[in-house]
N, C-alpha and C positions, 0 to 999 in steps of 0.2 A: 354044820359040816366044816370042815378045814379044809381048802385045797392049796396046793404047794407047786410051784413050779422053780426049779434050780437053774440059772441061767450060766451055763458053761459055753463060752463063747469061741468060736472058730470061724464062722463065715463073715463076708464084708458085703458093704453096699446096702443101700436103701431108695435114697432120693438124690436124683438128678440136682434139683434145687439146693441141696444143702451143699454139694461139688462145687455148685457156681460160686457159692456167697463164701466157702472155707478156703477156697484155694484162688482167690484174686490173686496175690502176690505171686502165686507160680505161673499163672497164665501170663501176666505183667511180663517176669521173669523170661520165661519161652519166649513171647514174641519176636524179640529182634534176633534170635537163634535161627528162626523157622524164616524169617523175611532175608537169610542169607543164601537159604537151601530152597530154592522154588518148587522145587517136586515135592519136599515135607510141606511147604507152604500149603501149597494147593490141597493137599491130602489134611492137614490142620484147619482150614478154611471150612473144606467141606464137613469135618466131623465136628466143627464149630457151629454150625449152622444146624445141622443135624439135632446137638446139645441143646440149643435155643427153641427148637422145636419140640422136643421131650419134655424142655423145662415149662413151658407154656401150660404142659398137663398135669404137672406137677408130679409126675410119679415115672415110674420106669420099671419094667419087671427085673427080677433079679437076673434072669439069663442074659437080656441084654446089656445090662449094666456088667456081668461078669466078662462078656464078649468083647465089651467097650473096652473094658480093663486089660484084657488080653491085646487087645489091638494096639493099645497106648503102650504097653512093654514092647511090643515087636516094633514100633515105629521110633520111641524116644529111649528105650532101656527100660528097666525096673526102676532105677532111682527114681525117675521122670514119673512114674504112675504108682508111686508109693502112697499118693493121696489116697487109694482107693482103700488102703485098711486103715483109716483112721478109726482109734479104737471107739469112738463115740456112733459112726456109721455099724461099724461091726456090734454094739450093744443094741442098738434100737432093731436091727433087720434080725437079731437072735432073739430078742424078747417078744418079739411079733410072733414069729413062728413058736418059740415056748407059749405065750399065752392060748394060740390056737390048739396046741395040742394039747394043753392040759383043761380045755373046757371052759375057759373065763367067759362069763358073758358079755355083752357087748357093753353092759354099763359099767363092768368091773375092769374091762379093758381101757374104757375111756379114764377112766379114774387113775388106774395105772399109768397111762400114758402120761398125764396131766401131773401128777403129784409125786411120781415114784421113780425120778431117775437118777440111777445110781450109773457109774462106768467103770467096771471091775479092770483091773489091770491082771497081767497074765497070772500071777501069782494069789489071785482072791478069787472068793466065789459069791454069788448074789442069789437071793433069793426072795419069793414073794408069798405071802399067807392071807387067806381071805376067812374072816368068820362072820356070822350072821348071829346078830344077837336079837332076842325078844323083847327090846326095851328102847325107849325113844332116845334119839340121838345127844339130846340135852343130861340126860342121865350118864349116860357113858362117857359123854366128852367131859362130865364134870367130875371123872374119876381119872382119865387119861391126860387131861391137862396139869395135874399136879404132880411137876418136875419134882418139887419138895415133900413128896408122899408118895411114892411108887408103891410102898409097901400095901396101901389101900387094896390093892388086886395083884401086885406080883407076889406070889408065895415064897419065892427062894429069898426075897431081901427081907432081913431084919431090921435093918434101922439104918437112915438116911440123913444128912448133914447136909443143907445148903451152904455154902461160903458167901456172906455178903448179901445184897439185894439179890431178889428173883427177877432176873431180866434177863435178855438174850447175852450169851456168851457167860452165864451164872455154872460155877462148878458145883457138884454134887458128891460128897463120899458115901457110897454104898456099902453096907456089910451084908456079906452073903452067907445065908444059913448054911450050918455044915452039911454034906454030902455029897457038894458040889468041888469039880478041880479048881474053886477059887474061895479067895476071903474078903477081898475089898476090889470096889471098882470106882475109878473117878470118872466122872460123868459131864460133862458138857452140853448146856441147852443151845443148840444151833438154831431151832425156830420155834417158834410159838403162835402160830396164827387161829385166833380165835373167831374170825369170820369162817374161815374157809374149814375149820377143825382141824389142825394139822401139827403135828409136835413130831420134832425131829432133834436128834440127840448123838453124841459121838464119844465114844470112850477114849480117855487122853491118857491115862494112867490104871494101876490097881494091880493087884496080885491074882492074875490069871494069864490065858492064853490068846485071848481076843485082839489081836494088833490091828488098829486103825479100822476098827468097827463104827459102820456109822447106819442107823436106823432112821426110818422114815414111818410114823403112823398116822393115818387117816379115817374119819369116821364119817359116814355120809347117811342122811334118812333115806329110808326105805318103809316098806310097809310087808308085814309077815302075819299071815292069816287075819288082815283086814285089820291088825294094830299096828301104831308106828312103831319101828324096828330100825337097827341102825346095822348098816353094812360097814366091818371092819377091815383095814388094809393095812398091813404091816410088811415091809420089805428091809433087806439090810444087804452091805457087803462088808466083807473081812477078808484081812489076810488068811493065807492056809499055813498054818503052823509046819516048820519041820518036821517031816516025817509021818505026816498025813496028808490024804488025798482031799482034792476038791467034795468029792462025794460025802466023805467021812466028815468033813466041816460042816458042810450045808447040814447035813442031818443031826449032827449035834446042838446047832444054832436053833434049827427049827423045831426040835424037839422041846427047847426053851420057851420058845415062842409060841409054841402050842399050848403047852402049860398054862403061860400067862393068858393069853385069849381065851383059856378054856375058862380060867380064873375071874378074869374080867366080865364074861357072858354069865357067869354064877352072880356074881355081886351085883350086875347092873340089873339083873332078872327079879332079885330078891327087891331092890330098890324099887322096880315098876311095878310090883305087886303092891307095895307099900302107898305107892303113888297113883294105885287105882286108875291109869290112865284108858279112857274111854276107847270102843273099836272107830275107827276112821270114819265111819258110817253113819257114827251119831255126833259127831262135832261139829 
């Protein structure tokens, strides 16, 4: 079963430790100003002590964080409190909310947090899909890792040519089968991690509407019905084309990825039958 979560980002804040690290320059700039105004200095020092206390716990609730942001805006103006709207913080908090809402398991959440980091801009959408495949991870990875032969499992690709040596930064020219609103795609290899089993690509050209498209696909071992299986996670971020909504864009891309993941499962499971993988309790 494939599960989907769309990251449409509207809220802010998640960890006070990130605030302290990312806004050192702001603090250093603000301190001389506060020294000029004794009353504000006292308030600022008290709030700083409170921040340090919360930082020691490495977390703070969204309500407290929002209240503190409002207090910052009251004391120092909205321009000084703009750090709270850091897009990375917004994304992380919203992704946690979406993962909980769409029922990802704790294992899936951990893999997503660790490997699937996208930071969508206001005009972009992002989504994550999960697929469980009844085939061992080495078989699934043998298909996924072939940046030069995506047509081994992607049903919409008719031809692929890699320019130069196969390495990080390599480009591939992909011909798309008729029936889709595209004919060609130029894609760059961003990451190929043989140990962690992660592939990342970015679309840099072609005849299609997927601008600034970037995807991450990771595969992880698991046990399904007592046999070696594979958890596949694929996430993406892409611009929302003019005339379309975020929901429409995510729906279209998700439909393509679902087809690719289903085909990946079909091909991998056929290979697994040929491989005659033994049950876990017999190995």
